[in-house]
N, CA, C and O atoms as CSV, one atom per row, in Angstrom:
chain,resi,resn,atom,element,x,y,z
A,1,MET,N,N,20.350,-5.468,-9.038
A,1,MET,CA,C,19.249,-4.527,-8.912
A,1,MET,C,C,18.258,-5.074,-7.888
A,1,MET,O,O,17.915,-6.255,-7.917
A,2,LEU,N,N,17.807,-4.222,-6.999
A,2,LEU,CA,C,16.857,-4.629,-5.965
A,2,LEU,C,C,15.432,-4.543,-6.491
A,2,LEU,O,O,15.077,-3.604,-7.203
A,3,THR,N,N,14.634,-5.516,-6.138
A,3,THR,CA,C,13.216,-5.446,-6.473
A,3,THR,C,C,12.565,-4.438,-5.538
A,3,THR,O,O,13.085,-4.182,-4.452
A,4,PRO,N,N,11.435,-3.861,-5.938
A,4,PRO,CA,C,10.766,-2.902,-5.048
A,4,PRO,C,C,10.430,-3.495,-3.685
A,4,PRO,O,O,10.532,-2.810,-2.667
A,5,PHE,N,N,10.030,-4.762,-3.661
A,5,PHE,CA,C,9.676,-5.397,-2.391
A,5,PHE,C,C,10.896,-5.481,-1.480
A,5,PHE,O,O,10.800,-5.196,-0.286
A,6,LEU,N,N,12.039,-5.870,-2.035
A,6,LEU,CA,C,13.258,-6.002,-1.256
A,6,LEU,C,C,13.739,-4.635,-0.794
A,6,LEU,O,O,14.153,-4.479,0.355
A,7,ALA,N,N,13.689,-3.658,-1.667
A,7,ALA,CA,C,14.132,-2.315,-1.308
A,7,ALA,C,C,13.298,-1.754,-0.153
A,7,ALA,O,O,13.843,-1.161,0.777
A,8,LEU,N,N,11.989,-1.939,-0.213
A,8,LEU,CA,C,11.126,-1.434,0.855
A,8,LEU,C,C,11.339,-2.195,2.152
A,8,LEU,O,O,11.254,-1.617,3.236
A,9,SER,N,N,11.613,-3.474,2.047
A,9,SER,CA,C,11.831,-4.244,3.263
A,9,SER,C,C,13.119,-3.806,3.955
A,9,SER,O,O,13.229,-3.898,5.177
A,10,LEU,N,N,14.079,-3.336,3.189
A,10,LEU,CA,C,15.319,-2.849,3.789
A,10,LEU,C,C,15.105,-1.531,4.524
A,10,LEU,O,O,15.825,-1.226,5.475
A,11,LEU,N,N,14.116,-0.747,4.087
A,11,LEU,CA,C,13.841,0.531,4.723
A,11,LEU,C,C,13.080,0.371,6.041
A,11,LEU,O,O,13.194,1.215,6.930
A,12,ALA,N,N,12.320,-0.689,6.165
A,12,ALA,CA,C,11.538,-0.926,7.377
A,12,ALA,C,C,12.448,-1.418,8.496
A,12,ALA,O,O,13.475,-2.048,8.243
A,13,ALA,N,N,12.072,-1.133,9.703
A,13,ALA,CA,C,12.837,-1.596,10.859
A,13,ALA,C,C,12.792,-3.119,10.903
A,13,ALA,O,O,11.744,-3.714,10.651
A,14,PRO,N,N,13.905,-3.748,11.217
A,14,PRO,CA,C,13.928,-5.210,11.263
A,14,PRO,C,C,12.892,-5.749,12.244
A,14,PRO,O,O,12.830,-5.310,13.393
A,15,GLY,N,N,12.101,-6.678,11.799
A,15,GLY,CA,C,11.102,-7.303,12.659
A,15,GLY,C,C,9.863,-6.462,12.895
A,15,GLY,O,O,8.931,-6.907,13.565
A,16,ALA,N,N,9.841,-5.245,12.351
A,16,ALA,CA,C,8.680,-4.374,12.548
A,16,ALA,C,C,7.523,-4.864,11.699
A,16,ALA,O,O,7.683,-5.135,10.509
A,17,LYS,N,N,6.366,-4.975,12.312
A,17,LYS,CA,C,5.172,-5.408,11.601
A,17,LYS,C,C,4.433,-4.161,11.118
A,17,LYS,O,O,4.229,-3.231,11.899
A,18,PRO,N,N,4.024,-4.125,9.839
A,18,PRO,CA,C,3.320,-2.939,9.340
A,18,PRO,C,C,1.960,-2.769,10.016
A,18,PRO,O,O,1.340,-3.739,10.452
A,19,ALA,N,N,1.516,-1.528,10.092
A,19,ALA,CA,C,0.191,-1.237,10.633
A,19,ALA,C,C,-0.849,-1.888,9.735
A,19,ALA,O,O,-0.703,-1.857,8.513
A,20,PRO,N,N,-1.898,-2.479,10.306
A,20,PRO,CA,C,-2.902,-3.176,9.488
A,20,PRO,C,C,-3.680,-2.230,8.574
A,20,PRO,O,O,-3.858,-1.050,8.875
A,21,ALA,N,N,-4.130,-2.776,7.465
A,21,ALA,CA,C,-4.897,-2.015,6.479
A,21,ALA,C,C,-6.267,-1.630,7.029
A,21,ALA,O,O,-6.925,-2.420,7.705
A,22,THR,N,N,-6.682,-0.405,6.729
A,22,THR,CA,C,-8.004,0.073,7.130
A,22,THR,C,C,-8.777,0.651,5.950
A,22,THR,O,O,-9.936,1.037,6.100
A,23,ASN,N,N,-8.144,0.716,4.771
A,23,ASN,CA,C,-8.804,1.336,3.617
A,23,ASN,C,C,-9.936,0.461,3.077
A,23,ASN,O,O,-9.873,-0.767,3.139
A,24,THR,N,N,-10.968,1.113,2.551
A,24,THR,CA,C,-12.124,0.408,1.994
A,24,THR,C,C,-12.187,0.522,0.473
A,24,THR,O,O,-13.057,-0.070,-0.168
A,25,ALA,N,N,-11.260,1.285,-0.095
A,25,ALA,CA,C,-11.142,1.412,-1.549
A,25,ALA,C,C,-9.666,1.283,-1.910
A,25,ALA,O,O,-8.786,1.723,-1.170
A,26,CYS,N,N,-9.419,0.678,-3.048
A,26,CYS,CA,C,-8.042,0.508,-3.516
A,26,CYS,C,C,-7.421,1.890,-3.748
A,26,CYS,O,O,-8.024,2.720,-4.428
A,27,PRO,N,N,-6.237,2.153,-3.201
A,27,PRO,CA,C,-5.610,3.457,-3.398
A,27,PRO,C,C,-5.224,3.728,-4.854
A,27,PRO,O,O,-5.031,4.881,-5.239
A,28,VAL,N,N,-5.111,2.684,-5.654
A,28,VAL,CA,C,-4.671,2.849,-7.038
A,28,VAL,C,C,-5.849,3.059,-7.980
A,28,VAL,O,O,-5.924,4.086,-8.655
A,29,LEU,N,N,-6.763,2.107,-8.033
A,29,LEU,CA,C,-7.885,2.181,-8.980
A,29,LEU,C,C,-9.208,2.581,-8.341
A,29,LEU,O,O,-10.169,2.886,-9.046
A,30,GLY,N,N,-9.265,2.582,-7.011
A,30,GLY,CA,C,-10.489,2.993,-6.327
A,30,GLY,C,C,-11.535,1.908,-6.201
A,30,GLY,O,O,-12.635,2.161,-5.709
A,31,GLY,N,N,-11.206,0.690,-6.640
A,31,GLY,CA,C,-12.151,-0.418,-6.528
A,31,GLY,C,C,-12.419,-0.789,-5.082
A,31,GLY,O,O,-11.591,-0.548,-4.204
A,32,LYS,N,N,-13.589,-1.380,-4.840
A,32,LYS,CA,C,-13.967,-1.788,-3.484
A,32,LYS,C,C,-13.055,-2.915,-3.010
A,32,LYS,O,O,-12.741,-3.835,-3.766
A,33,VAL,N,N,-12.637,-2.831,-1.757
A,33,VAL,CA,C,-11.815,-3.879,-1.151
A,33,VAL,C,C,-12.483,-4.359,0.128
A,33,VAL,O,O,-13.273,-3.640,0.739
A,34,THR,N,N,-12.157,-5.577,0.524
A,34,THR,CA,C,-12.706,-6.160,1.749
A,34,THR,C,C,-11.542,-6.650,2.616
A,34,THR,O,O,-10.375,-6.543,2.240
A,35,GLU,N,N,-11.891,-7.185,3.772
A,35,GLU,CA,C,-10.862,-7.714,4.667
A,35,GLU,C,C,-10.116,-8.887,4.048
A,35,GLU,O,O,-9.008,-9.209,4.478
A,36,LYS,N,N,-10.703,-9.528,3.050
A,36,LYS,CA,C,-10.066,-10.668,2.386
A,36,LYS,C,C,-9.222,-10.265,1.182
A,36,LYS,O,O,-8.571,-11.113,0.572
A,37,SER,N,N,-9.227,-8.977,0.832
A,37,SER,CA,C,-8.456,-8.504,-0.310
A,37,SER,C,C,-6.958,-8.620,-0.029
A,37,SER,O,O,-6.519,-8.579,1.120
A,38,LYS,N,N,-6.197,-8.764,-1.093
A,38,LYS,CA,C,-4.742,-8.808,-0.983
A,38,LYS,C,C,-4.245,-7.487,-0.401
A,38,LYS,O,O,-4.821,-6.432,-0.664
A,39,THR,N,N,-3.177,-7.550,0.389
A,39,THR,CA,C,-2.597,-6.333,0.955
A,39,THR,C,C,-1.158,-6.169,0.492
A,39,THR,O,O,-0.489,-7.136,0.127
A,40,VAL,N,N,-0.702,-4.937,0.516
A,40,VAL,CA,C,0.683,-4.617,0.206
A,40,VAL,C,C,1.166,-3.628,1.262
A,40,VAL,O,O,0.438,-2.709,1.638
A,41,ALA,N,N,2.394,-3.818,1.739
A,41,ALA,CA,C,2.961,-2.931,2.756
A,41,ALA,C,C,3.789,-1.844,2.088
A,41,ALA,O,O,4.670,-2.118,1.272
A,42,VAL,N,N,3.485,-0.609,2.453
A,42,VAL,CA,C,4.209,0.552,1.947
A,42,VAL,C,C,4.473,1.477,3.122
A,42,VAL,O,O,3.549,1.852,3.844
A,43,ARG,N,N,5.729,1.842,3.314
A,43,ARG,CA,C,6.112,2.786,4.380
A,43,ARG,C,C,5.587,2.373,5.750
A,43,ARG,O,O,5.112,3.210,6.517
A,44,GLY,N,N,5.675,1.088,6.052
A,44,GLY,CA,C,5.290,0.615,7.375
A,44,GLY,C,C,3.798,0.502,7.619
A,44,GLY,O,O,3.350,0.437,8.764
A,45,ARG,N,N,3.033,0.478,6.546
A,45,ARG,CA,C,1.580,0.393,6.669
A,45,ARG,C,C,1.041,-0.504,5.559
A,45,ARG,O,O,1.554,-0.471,4.440
A,46,GLU,N,N,0.024,-1.301,5.847
A,46,GLU,CA,C,-0.588,-2.151,4.836
A,46,GLU,C,C,-1.770,-1.440,4.177
A,46,GLU,O,O,-2.482,-0.662,4.812
A,47,TYR,N,N,-1.957,-1.727,2.899
A,47,TYR,CA,C,-3.093,-1.206,2.130
A,47,TYR,C,C,-3.723,-2.365,1.390
A,47,TYR,O,O,-3.020,-3.200,0.821
A,48,ARG,N,N,-5.056,-2.422,1.394
A,48,ARG,CA,C,-5.764,-3.428,0.612
A,48,ARG,C,C,-5.829,-2.930,-0.826
A,48,ARG,O,O,-6.018,-1.739,-1.075
A,49,ILE,N,N,-5.671,-3.852,-1.764
A,49,ILE,CA,C,-5.741,-3.489,-3.179
A,49,ILE,C,C,-6.805,-4.332,-3.870
A,49,ILE,O,O,-7.142,-5.420,-3.404
A,50,CYS,N,N,-7.333,-3.827,-4.982
A,50,CYS,CA,C,-8.474,-4.488,-5.629
A,50,CYS,C,C,-8.084,-5.571,-6.623
A,50,CYS,O,O,-8.867,-6.491,-6.856
A,51,CYS,N,N,-6.904,-5.489,-7.211
A,51,CYS,CA,C,-6.567,-6.474,-8.235
A,51,CYS,C,C,-5.059,-6.579,-8.435
A,51,CYS,O,O,-4.286,-5.747,-7.958
A,52,ALA,N,N,-4.671,-7.619,-9.149
A,52,ALA,CA,C,-3.259,-7.814,-9.459
A,52,ALA,C,C,-2.764,-6.620,-10.272
A,52,ALA,O,O,-3.482,-6.106,-11.129
A,53,GLY,N,N,-1.588,-6.200,-10.011
A,53,GLY,CA,C,-1.022,-5.055,-10.716
A,53,GLY,C,C,-1.038,-3.791,-9.878
A,53,GLY,O,O,-0.162,-2.939,-10.022
A,54,CYS,N,N,-2.019,-3.662,-9.010
A,54,CYS,CA,C,-2.093,-2.467,-8.161
A,54,CYS,C,C,-0.935,-2.447,-7.158
A,54,CYS,O,O,-0.445,-1.378,-6.794
A,55,ASP,N,N,-0.496,-3.639,-6.711
A,55,ASP,CA,C,0.611,-3.676,-5.758
A,55,ASP,C,C,1.877,-3.075,-6.359
A,55,ASP,O,O,2.546,-2.277,-5.701
A,56,ALA,N,N,2.219,-3.438,-7.590
A,56,ALA,CA,C,3.419,-2.912,-8.230
A,56,ALA,C,C,3.312,-1.406,-8.466
A,56,ALA,O,O,4.288,-0.679,-8.283
A,57,LYS,N,N,2.137,-0.939,-8.869
A,57,LYS,CA,C,1.939,0.494,-9.103
A,57,LYS,C,C,2.088,1.276,-7.807
A,57,LYS,O,O,2.716,2.335,-7.789
A,58,LEU,N,N,1.516,0.762,-6.721
A,58,LEU,CA,C,1.589,1.447,-5.432
A,58,LEU,C,C,3.024,1.464,-4.909
A,58,LEU,O,O,3.482,2.475,-4.377
A,59,LEU,N,N,3.722,0.355,-5.060
A,59,LEU,CA,C,5.113,0.287,-4.604
A,59,LEU,C,C,6.036,1.166,-5.454
A,59,LEU,O,O,6.985,1.750,-4.931
A,60,LYS,N,N,5.766,1.262,-6.744
A,60,LYS,CA,C,6.617,2.032,-7.644
A,60,LYS,C,C,6.515,3.530,-7.383
A,60,LYS,O,O,7.525,4.234,-7.422
A,61,ASP,N,N,5.319,4.019,-7.120
A,61,ASP,CA,C,5.122,5.465,-6.958
A,61,ASP,C,C,4.099,5.758,-5.861
A,61,ASP,O,O,3.002,6.234,-6.156
A,62,PRO,N,N,4.444,5.478,-4.588
A,62,PRO,CA,C,3.471,5.683,-3.508
A,62,PRO,C,C,3.008,7.134,-3.371
A,62,PRO,O,O,1.873,7.374,-2.958
A,63,ASP,N,N,3.858,8.104,-3.709
A,63,ASP,CA,C,3.460,9.505,-3.587
A,63,ASP,C,C,2.319,9.867,-4.527
A,63,ASP,O,O,1.581,10.818,-4.267
A,64,LYS,N,N,2.170,9.133,-5.600
A,64,LYS,CA,C,1.083,9.382,-6.540
A,64,LYS,C,C,-0.268,8.993,-5.945
A,64,LYS,O,O,-1.294,9.580,-6.288
A,65,PHE,N,N,-0.265,8.004,-5.053
A,65,PHE,CA,C,-1.511,7.443,-4.529
A,65,PHE,C,C,-1.761,7.725,-3.051
A,65,PHE,O,O,-2.887,7.567,-2.578
A,66,LEU,N,N,-0.726,8.140,-2.311
A,66,LEU,CA,C,-0.854,8.338,-0.866
A,66,LEU,C,C,-0.473,9.758,-0.460
A,66,LEU,O,O,0.463,10.350,-0.997
A,67,GLU,N,N,-1.226,10.285,0.505
A,67,GLU,CA,C,-0.865,11.574,1.107
A,67,GLU,C,C,0.374,11.371,1.975
A,67,GLU,O,O,0.758,10.232,2.240
A,68,LYS,N,N,0.994,12.438,2.414
A,68,LYS,CA,C,2.187,12.337,3.259
A,68,LYS,C,C,1.926,11.569,4.547
A,68,LYS,O,O,2.821,10.900,5.063
A,69,ASP,N,N,0.695,11.661,5.074
A,69,ASP,CA,C,0.369,10.956,6.319
A,69,ASP,C,C,-0.020,9.492,6.079
A,69,ASP,O,O,-0.330,8.772,7.028
A,70,GLY,N,N,-0.006,9.047,4.807
A,70,GLY,CA,C,-0.330,7.669,4.486
A,70,GLY,C,C,-1.768,7.439,4.066
A,70,GLY,O,O,-2.115,6.333,3.653
A,71,THR,N,N,-2.610,8.450,4.159
A,71,THR,CA,C,-4.002,8.324,3.741
A,71,THR,C,C,-4.063,8.227,2.222
A,71,THR,O,O,-3.438,9.033,1.533
A,72,PRO,N,N,-4.804,7.255,1.683
A,72,PRO,CA,C,-4.952,7.193,0.234
A,72,PRO,C,C,-5.549,8.500,-0.313
A,72,PRO,O,O,-6.489,9.045,0.264
A,73,ARG,N,N,-5.004,8.989,-1.414
A,73,ARG,CA,C,-5.479,10.242,-2.001
A,73,ARG,C,C,-6.940,10.154,-2.418
A,73,ARG,O,O,-7.639,11.166,-2.449
A,74,ASN,N,N,-7.407,8.947,-2.741
A,74,ASN,CA,C,-8.803,8.811,-3.182
A,74,ASN,C,C,-9.757,8.516,-2.029
A,74,ASN,O,O,-10.926,8.207,-2.263
A,75,ALA,N,N,-9.279,8.607,-0.784
A,75,ALA,CA,C,-10.140,8.359,0.379
A,75,ALA,C,C,-11.177,9.470,0.488
A,75,ALA,O,O,-10.889,10.640,0.239
A,76,LYS,N,N,-12.401,9.073,0.870
A,76,LYS,CA,C,-13.460,10.080,1.051
A,76,LYS,C,C,-13.092,10.961,2.231
A,76,LYS,O,O,-12.647,10.485,3.276
A,77,LYS,N,N,-13.285,12.225,2.042
A,77,LYS,CA,C,-12.924,13.195,3.077
A,77,LYS,C,C,-14.118,13.566,3.915
A,77,LYS,O,O,-13.998,14.373,4.837
């Protein structure tokens, strides 16, 4: 069985670096994030997350937290 991290890495182009994170709120819980916050790569793009556990939730069900264009659903419009 593949881990979510391994499965996603297989989908990305070999050697491709994900686009850097620009979000200011965690896409999962909405907590404030900074440039020093942990990041997780999803669909070729990095997202900052507020706490442990958010990475697994985001990787497990990205459609729940991200728009089709990659914008976090909780981003201010």
